[in-house]
C-alpha positions as CSV (number, residue, x, y, z in Angstrom):
1,X,-29.3,-5.5,1.2
2,X,-25.9,-3.8,1.4
3,X,-23.8,-3.7,-1.7
4,X,-20.4,-5.4,-1.5
5,X,-17.4,-4.0,-3.3
6,X,-14.3,-5.9,-4.2
7,X,-10.9,-5.0,-2.7
8,X,-9.5,-3.5,-5.9
9,X,-12.5,-1.1,-6.2
10,X,-12.1,0.0,-2.6
11,X,-8.4,0.5,-3.0
12,X,-8.9,2.5,-6.2
13,X,-11.3,4.8,-4.4
14,X,-8.9,5.3,-1.5
15,X,-6.0,6.0,-3.9
16,X,-8.1,8.6,-5.7
17,X,-9.0,10.2,-2.4
18,X,-5.3,10.3,-1.5
19,X,-4.6,12.0,-4.8
20,X,-6.8,14.9,-3.8
21,X,-10.4,14.0,-4.9
22,X,-13.0,14.7,-2.3
23,X,-15.0,12.0,-0.7
24,X,-18.2,13.7,-1.9
25,X,-16.9,13.9,-5.4
26,X,-15.9,10.2,-5.4
27,X,-19.3,9.2,-4.0
28,X,-21.2,11.1,-6.7
29,X,-18.9,9.9,-9.5
30,X,-19.0,6.2,-8.5
31,X,-22.5,6.2,-7.1
32,X,-21.5,5.1,-3.6
33,X,-22.3,6.6,-0.3
34,X,-20.2,9.4,1.1
35,X,-20.0,7.6,4.4
36,X,-18.8,4.5,2.6
37,X,-15.9,6.4,1.0
38,X,-15.1,8.0,4.3
39,X,-15.2,4.7,6.2
40,X,-12.8,3.0,3.7
41,X,-10.4,5.9,3.9
42,X,-10.5,5.9,7.7
43,X,-10.0,2.2,8.0
44,X,-6.9,2.4,5.9
45,X,-5.7,5.5,7.8
46,X,-6.1,3.7,11.1
47,X,-3.9,1.0,9.6
48,X,-1.3,3.7,9.1
49,X,0.9,1.5,7.0
50,X,-1.3,1.8,4.0
51,X,-1.1,-2.0,3.6
52,X,-4.1,-4.2,3.1
53,X,-4.8,-6.9,5.7
54,X,-3.6,-9.6,3.3
55,X,-0.3,-7.7,2.8
56,X,0.1,-7.4,6.5
57,X,-0.5,-11.1,7.0
58,X,2.0,-12.0,4.3
59,X,4.6,-9.8,5.9
60,X,4.0,-11.3,9.4
61,X,4.4,-14.8,7.9
62,X,7.6,-13.7,6.2
63,X,8.9,-12.2,9.5
64,X,8.2,-15.5,11.3
65,X,10.0,-17.5,8.7
66,X,13.0,-15.1,8.7
67,X,13.2,-15.1,12.5
68,X,13.3,-18.9,12.4
69,X,16.1,-18.9,9.8
70,X,17.9,-16.3,11.9
71,X,17.8,-18.6,15.0
72,X,19.2,-21.5,12.9
73,X,22.0,-19.4,11.6
74,X,22.9,-18.1,15.1
75,X,23.1,-21.7,16.3
76,X,25.2,-22.7,13.3
77,X,27.5,-19.8,13.9
78,X,27.9,-20.8,17.6
79,X,28.6,-24.4,16.6
80,X,31.2,-23.3,14.0
81,X,32.9,-20.9,16.5
82,X,33.5,-23.8,18.9
83,X,35.5,-25.7,16.3
């Protein structure tokens, strides 16, 4: 049965890798597979932003809310300009 690691642990391993530790060294030190470390790093690299999926979702929700507010303000400005 595969072992499941929490997000904080994965992020810690990724951060250590980015700070210069090798995937092999991290795998030995934390008793996890080399391919597991490599997979975590690659998944975040493909994301390119370095943000977690939860952070991306929160930013997308914020963007949607701010876009809605922006539309309301544009309409209000148009209304006030007509006066």
